[in-house]
C-alpha positions, 0 to 999 in steps of 0.5 A, a space after each residue: 504435517 506442521 504448518 509453515 512458519 509465517 513472519 509478520 513484519 511491523 515497522 514501528 516509529 513513534 506509535 505508542 498511541 495505537 501500538 498496543 491495539 496492533 500488537 494485541 491483534 497479532 498475538 491473538 492470531 489463530 494461526 499458531 506458527 507465527 513470528 512477529 518481527 518488530 522493527 523499531 525505527 528509532 522511536 523517541 516515544 514510549 514505543 520501545 517500552 511497550 515492545 519490551 513488555 510484549 517480548 517478555 510475555 510472548 516468545 514469538 515476538 522479536 524486536 530489531 532496532 535501527 536509526 530512523 530511516 523510514 518505513 521502507 527501510 524498516 520493512 526491508 530490514 524486517 525481510 532480512 530478519 524474517 525466517 518464515 516460508 511466507 511473509 506479510 506486513 502490518 503497520 503499527 497503527 493498524 490492526 487485524 482480525 484474529 484470522 488475518 494470517 490463517 485465512 490468507 494462508 488457507 486461500 493461498 494453500 488451497 489455490 497454489 498461488 504465490 500471493 494471497 490478498 484480502 481487503 481492508 476498511 479505512 477507519 477514522 480516528 474515533 470510528 469503529 467497524 462492525 464486522 460483516 458476514 464473512 465473505 467466502 468468495 475468492 478469485 484467482 488471477 494469473 500474472 497479467 490479470 493480477 497486474 491489470 487489476 492492480 493498475 486499475 485499482 480493482 481489489 488489488 491495491 498498492 498497499 503492501 499490507 493485506 498480502 501474504 507472500 511466499 518468501 522465495 518470491 519476495 527474496 530479491 524484492 525490496 522497497 526502493 530507497 530514496 523515495 518517500 511516496 509511491 514506494 509501496 506501489 513499486 514494491 507490490 508491482 515487483 511482487 505481482 511481476 514475480 507471481 504466476 498466480 495471485 488469489 484475492 478475497 474481498 473479505 475485510 480482515 485488516 483495519 487501516 487507520 487513516 491519519 487525520 494529520 496534514 494532508 497537503 504536505 506542502 513542505 515535502 514537494 521536493 520529495 514528491 518530485 523525486 518520487 514522481 521522477 523515479 516512478 515515471 521511469 522505473 515503474 510506469 514507463 517500464 510497465 508500459 514497455 514490458 506489458 503493452 497489452 495492458 498499456 491502458 491500465 498502466 496509464 490509468 494508474 499513472 494518471 491517478 498518481 500524477 493527479 494525486 501529486 499535482 493536487 498536493 503541490 498545486 499553487 506552490 510557487 517553487 513547485 511550478 516546474 514539477 507541476 508542469 511535468 505532471 500536467 504534461 503527463 496527464 494531458 498525454 494520457 487523459 483522453 485514453 483514461 477518459 475513453 477506457 471503459 475498464 477504468 474506474 468512474 472516478 479516474 474517468 471523471 478526473 480525466 474528463 476534467 483534465 481534458 478540459 483543464 488540468 488547472 481546474 482539476 487541481 483546484 477541485 482536488 486541492 479544495 477537497 484535500 483541504 476540507 478532508 472530504 471523503 469523496 472517492 476520486 481523491 482518496 489516497 492512491 499511492 
C-alpha cells in the first residue's frame, strides 16, 4: 500500500541567510511521498533565486508567489495549494531532522490520531544542538486532555510547526487575518478542538532558530492591542464558555499571554489604556493561577508577583526582555 502524500508548507520572506539549511533538511526527508510547498511572501532578497535552484533540482518542490502579507496569509495560501492527505509546517529559518515527517506520520498512523506532535529545541544564532538518544515514548490524549495540556503549555505548544495534521481536519481552519501576534495559538486551538485524539512525542525533531533581533517591539504596541482584543474574545472567553471543566487551564494561558503583552508595552505612554486592560485581566485571574497546582511553576511565580503588584511584575519582565536573558518564565509564549 502506497504511503499517503504529505504536504510541507513553508512561508518564505527574506530568509536567504537560513533558507538553504531549511530546504536541505526538507529534501533529505526519509519520507518519500512528500511535496514541499514554498510560499514566497514578496521577498526582496535572494530567497526567490535560491528557491528557483531547488525547483530545478527536485521535482517535489513547488513555489507560489504572493505580495507580502505575512506568515499567516502565506500559510493559508499554502493550505489552499496543498494536495496531501496530511499537512505540516516548517518555518524558513528553522530546520528539521531527516525523520521529522516519517516519525510524525508513524505515530499518527500507529495510534489513529488526527494530529501528531513532536518537540523542538530553540537555537541561538551560533549554537549547535547535539541530538540526544531517540525517545521512543509517545502519549495519546483525547480532545479535552489535549486542550488542557495546550492551555497549560505542557508539551503541546502554540507553535503550528511540530505538528502533522490530517487534511480533512484542517480543511476549514485558517490562521486569522488582521492580527500579528497570537495567531499561531488560535490556529492550534482550532485544530485541537477538531480532533478526537492527539498523539504527542517528546522526541526533538525540529530545530527552532530564535531571532536575536529587537525583543520589545515598542513600535508595534497597537498591533499588540489589536491582537489582544481578538484573542481575549475569540480565544480565551470562548474557550472558557465552551470548556468550563478546564477553565483554570484557559486562565493560565490567558494570564501568560497578557503578561507577555504587558511586559512588552510596559512604560510606553501611548499604550497606557491598553496596559490597563491587560492589568485588569491579570488581576482577575492571578489568584486562580497562583493556587492552581496544575500550572507551571513559572506561571505561578509571575501570578504571585502580579497578585502583589502587576507593575512590579512588568518591571521585572521588561528588564529581562531588554537583557534578553534566557529565564524560563519570560520565554516567548505566543
